[in-house]
C-alpha positions as a Python dict, from the first residue, in 0.01 Angstrom:
ca = {
    (1, 'A'): (0, 0, 0),
    (2, 'P'): (-114, 350, 88),
    (3, 'P'): (-432, 471, -82),
    (4, 'F'): (-406, 688, -389),
    (5, 'T'): (-425, 1063, -342),
    (6, 'F'): (-713, 1255, -497),
    (7, 'G'): (-468, 1389, -757),
    (8, 'E'): (-358, 1037, -850),
    (9, 'Y'): (-721, 930, -895),
    (10, 'M'): (-780, 1235, -1114),
    (11, 'D'): (-475, 1139, -1325),
    (12, 'I'): (-627, 793, -1370),
    (13, 'L'): (-962, 944, -1476),
    (14, 'R'): (-788, 1174, -1726),
    (15, 'G'): (-603, 872, -1864),
    (16, 'Q'): (-930, 682, -1905),
    (17, 'V'): (-1078, 976, -2093),
    (18, 'R'): (-779, 990, -2327),
    (19, 'D'): (-786, 611, -2378),
    (20, 'S'): (-1157, 617, -2462),
    (21, 'V'): (-1105, 894, -2718),
    (22, 'A'): (-801, 716, -2866),
    (23, 'W'): (-996, 392, -2895),
    (24, 'L'): (-1333, 519, -3021),
    (25, 'G'): (-1262, 866, -3163),
    (26, 'E'): (-1339, 1199, -2999),
    (27, 'R'): (-1719, 1216, -3006),
    (28, 'P'): (-1795, 847, -2941),
    (29, 'G'): (-1516, 828, -2682),
    (30, 'I'): (-1651, 1129, -2494),
    (31, 'L'): (-2007, 994, -2506),
    (32, 'H'): (-1883, 659, -2375),
    (33, 'V'): (-1677, 790, -2086),
    (34, 'R'): (-1857, 1100, -1960),
    (35, 'R'): (-2151, 916, -1804),
    (36, 'H'): (-1907, 692, -1618),
    (37, 'L'): (-1715, 995, -1493),
    (38, 'A'): (-2029, 1166, -1369),
    (39, 'A'): (-2123, 855, -1168),
    (40, 'T'): (-1780, 761, -1033),
    (41, 'P'): (-1780, 700, -656),
    (42, 'L'): (-1469, 917, -626),
    (43, 'L'): (-1679, 1228, -697),
    (44, 'K'): (-1988, 1130, -496),
    (45, 'G'): (-2061, 1352, -201),
    (46, 'L'): (-1841, 1643, -303),
    (47, 'P'): (-2003, 1968, -189),
    (48, 'D'): (-2146, 2188, -464),
    (49, 'F'): (-2049, 1930, -727),
    (50, 'R'): (-2376, 1933, -922),
    (51, 'P'): (-2283, 2214, -1168),
    (52, 'L'): (-1955, 2040, -1257),
    (53, 'R'): (-2134, 1706, -1295),
    (54, 'I'): (-2379, 1867, -1538),
    (55, 'E'): (-2087, 2019, -1731),
    (56, 'M'): (-1927, 1672, -1757),
    (57, 'L'): (-2248, 1526, -1894),
    (58, 'R'): (-2269, 1800, -2156),
    (59, 'A'): (-1903, 1804, -2262),
    (60, 'E'): (-1852, 1716, -2627),
    (61, 'K'): (-1480, 1779, -2677),
    (62, 'L'): (-1175, 1620, -2518),
    (63, 'D'): (-1025, 1955, -2417),
    (64, 'A'): (-1350, 2063, -2249),
    (65, 'L'): (-1378, 1740, -2049),
    (66, 'L'): (-1013, 1752, -1941),
    (67, 'D'): (-1060, 2115, -1836),
    (68, 'I'): (-1353, 2014, -1616),
    (69, 'L'): (-1147, 1737, -1455),
    (70, 'N'): (-865, 1985, -1392),
    (71, 'R'): (-1107, 2229, -1229),
    (72, 'I'): (-1244, 1950, -1009),
    (73, 'E'): (-893, 1867, -892),
    (74, 'E'): (-815, 2235, -829),
    (75, 'K'): (-1140, 2291, -639),
    (76, 'Y'): (-1139, 1981, -420),
    (77, 'G'): (-769, 1891, -418),
    (78, 'V'): (-791, 1637, -136),
    (79, 'M'): (-951, 1298, -108),
    (80, 'P'): (-1303, 1342, 30),
    (81, 'S'): (-1372, 1184, 364),
    (82, 'A'): (-1557, 850, 357),
    (83, 'E'): (-1746, 929, 679),
}
């Protein structure tokens, strides 16, 4: 099977965020998932990613975290090279 596109991976991450919030509630769900998002291998090595990573770690609301993920997809839009 062909690899997922960057957009498909971002859809999966957004789904995991929503699932975590649905399962645990907004605040605990965000606390649970944001550290995993910030460390995901998908986002490692992206240029100038540090400010967005810090924003993810500080996000406290579902809408804010989803906005950050949307901005990441808009900014990087393609699967980073694994070189």
